[in-house]
C-alpha positions as a Markdown table, in Angstrom:
| # | Residue | x | y | z |
|---|---|---|---|---|
| 1 | Met | 18.9 | -18.0 | 22.2 |
| 2 | Thr | 17.4 | -20.0 | 25.3 |
| 3 | Arg | 16.8 | -18.6 | 28.7 |
| 4 | Arg | 19.2 | -20.6 | 30.1 |
| 5 | Met | 22.1 | -20.1 | 27.4 |
| 6 | Phe | 21.5 | -16.3 | 27.7 |
| 7 | Cys | 22.0 | -16.7 | 32.0 |
| 8 | His | 25.2 | -18.6 | 31.4 |
| 9 | Met | 26.4 | -16.1 | 28.6 |
| 10 | Trp | 25.6 | -13.3 | 31.1 |
| 11 | Ala | 27.2 | -15.0 | 34.0 |
| 12 | Leu | 30.5 | -15.0 | 32.1 |
| 13 | Leu | 30.0 | -11.4 | 31.4 |
| 14 | Ser | 29.0 | -9.8 | 34.1 |
| 15 | Gly | 28.6 | -12.2 | 37.3 |
| 16 | Gly | 24.8 | -12.1 | 36.8 |
| 17 | Cys | 23.0 | -15.4 | 37.3 |
| 18 | Leu | 26.1 | -17.3 | 38.4 |
| 19 | Asp | 24.3 | -20.1 | 40.5 |
| 20 | Ser | 22.1 | -20.5 | 37.6 |
| 21 | Gly | 23.3 | -23.7 | 35.6 |
| 22 | Val | 26.7 | -24.1 | 37.4 |
| 23 | Asp | 27.3 | -27.6 | 38.4 |
| 24 | Ala | 27.3 | -27.8 | 42.3 |
| 25 | Arg | 30.5 | -29.3 | 42.4 |
| 26 | Ala | 32.0 | -26.4 | 40.5 |
| 27 | Arg | 30.6 | -23.7 | 42.8 |
| 28 | Val | 32.2 | -26.0 | 46.0 |
| 29 | Glu | 35.4 | -26.3 | 44.8 |
| 30 | Ala | 35.4 | -22.3 | 43.7 |
| 31 | Glu | 34.8 | -21.5 | 47.5 |
| 32 | Lys | 37.2 | -24.1 | 49.0 |
| 33 | Ala | 40.1 | -22.4 | 46.6 |
| 34 | Arg | 38.6 | -18.8 | 47.7 |
| 35 | Arg | 38.8 | -19.9 | 51.3 |
| 36 | Ala | 42.4 | -21.7 | 51.2 |
| 37 | Ile | 43.7 | -18.6 | 49.5 |
| 38 | Ala | 42.2 | -16.7 | 52.3 |
| 39 | Ser | 43.9 | -18.6 | 55.0 |
| 40 | Glu | 47.0 | -19.6 | 53.5 |
| 41 | Leu | 48.2 | -16.7 | 51.4 |
| 42 | His | 48.1 | -12.6 | 52.0 |
| 43 | Ala | 49.0 | -9.4 | 50.1 |
| 44 | Gly | 53.0 | -10.0 | 49.7 |
| 45 | Ser | 53.4 | -13.5 | 49.9 |
| 46 | Ser | 56.3 | -14.6 | 48.2 |
| 47 | Gly | 56.4 | -16.2 | 44.9 |
| 48 | Ala | 57.8 | -19.4 | 46.6 |
| 49 | Glu | 55.0 | -19.3 | 49.0 |
| 50 | Ile | 52.6 | -19.1 | 46.2 |
| 51 | Glu | 54.3 | -22.2 | 44.4 |
| 52 | Gly | 54.3 | -24.1 | 47.7 |
| 53 | Phe | 50.5 | -23.5 | 48.3 |
| 54 | Phe | 49.8 | -24.8 | 44.8 |
| 55 | Arg | 52.2 | -27.6 | 45.2 |
| 56 | Arg | 50.2 | -28.5 | 48.8 |
| 57 | His | 47.0 | -28.4 | 47.3 |
| 58 | Gly | 48.0 | -30.4 | 44.3 |
| 59 | Trp | 46.8 | -28.0 | 41.4 |
| 60 | Pro | 48.8 | -28.0 | 38.5 |
| 61 | Phe | 49.9 | -24.4 | 37.7 |
| 62 | Asp | 51.9 | -22.4 | 35.4 |
| 63 | Phe | 53.1 | -18.7 | 35.4 |
| 64 | Asp | 52.4 | -16.0 | 32.8 |
| 65 | Glu | 54.8 | -13.5 | 32.5 |
| 66 | Thr | 53.0 | -11.3 | 30.2 |
| 67 | Asp | 49.9 | -10.7 | 32.9 |
| 68 | Gln | 52.5 | -11.4 | 35.8 |
| 69 | Arg | 50.5 | -14.3 | 37.4 |
| 70 | Phe | 50.1 | -18.0 | 38.3 |
| 71 | Arg | 47.1 | -19.5 | 36.8 |
| 72 | Ser | 45.8 | -23.1 | 37.4 |
| 73 | Asp | 42.7 | -24.9 | 36.8 |
| 74 | Val | 41.8 | -25.9 | 40.0 |
| 75 | Tyr | 38.5 | -28.0 | 39.1 |
| 76 | Arg | 37.3 | -29.3 | 35.8 |
| 77 | Ala | 33.9 | -31.5 | 35.6 |
| 78 | Pro | 34.3 | -34.7 | 34.2 |
| 79 | Glu | 32.0 | -33.8 | 30.9 |
| 80 | Lys | 34.2 | -30.5 | 30.8 |
| 81 | Thr | 31.5 | -28.0 | 30.9 |
| 82 | His | 32.9 | -26.6 | 34.0 |
| 83 | Thr | 36.0 | -25.5 | 35.0 |
| 84 | Val | 37.4 | -23.5 | 38.2 |
| 85 | Met | 40.1 | -21.2 | 37.1 |
| 86 | Leu | 42.3 | -19.6 | 40.3 |
| 87 | Tyr | 44.6 | -16.6 | 39.1 |
| 88 | Ile | 46.8 | -15.3 | 41.7 |
| 89 | Tyr | 48.6 | -11.7 | 40.2 |
| 90 | Val | 52.0 | -10.4 | 41.7 |
| 91 | Asn | 54.4 | -7.5 | 41.0 |
| 92 | Arg | 57.6 | -7.6 | 39.5 |
| 93 | Lys | 58.9 | -9.2 | 42.7 |
| 94 | Arg | 56.4 | -11.9 | 42.6 |
| 95 | Glu | 54.8 | -11.1 | 45.2 |
| 96 | Leu | 50.9 | -11.7 | 46.1 |
| 97 | Val | 49.0 | -8.5 | 44.7 |
| 98 | Arg | 45.4 | -10.0 | 44.4 |
| 99 | Ser | 44.0 | -13.5 | 43.4 |
| 100 | Asp | 40.8 | -14.3 | 41.5 |
| 101 | Val | 38.6 | -17.6 | 41.3 |
| 102 | Gln | 36.1 | -18.0 | 38.5 |
| 103 | Val | 33.9 | -20.5 | 37.1 |
| 104 | Ala | 33.8 | -20.8 | 33.8 |
| 105 | Ile | 31.0 | -22.5 | 31.6 |
| 106 | Thr | 31.9 | -24.0 | 28.0 |
| 107 | Tyr | 29.4 | -25.1 | 25.6 |
| 108 | Phe | 31.5 | -27.6 | 22.8 |
């Protein structure tokens, strides 16, 4: 296993080496998503507010009943090696509890 491949696997598992190998655009898009969440949503935002948030940004989304979360791929690199994924977790009333933005690296 090469050092770079190890670093990418480590980044996915623990957040270590996160900037190594992640394309610059994916990092920028992830930060834009984090800033958008921080400025437009808050703990307790309703499901309608969350759906409106996704629509305003033009991000396709779905709702996972099992995990009680909204999910969206807010950016996918043209070569499909980097994807920025946004998760918004909600309670039973579909009110925002927490959010998570992740950059996934794929090797296919």
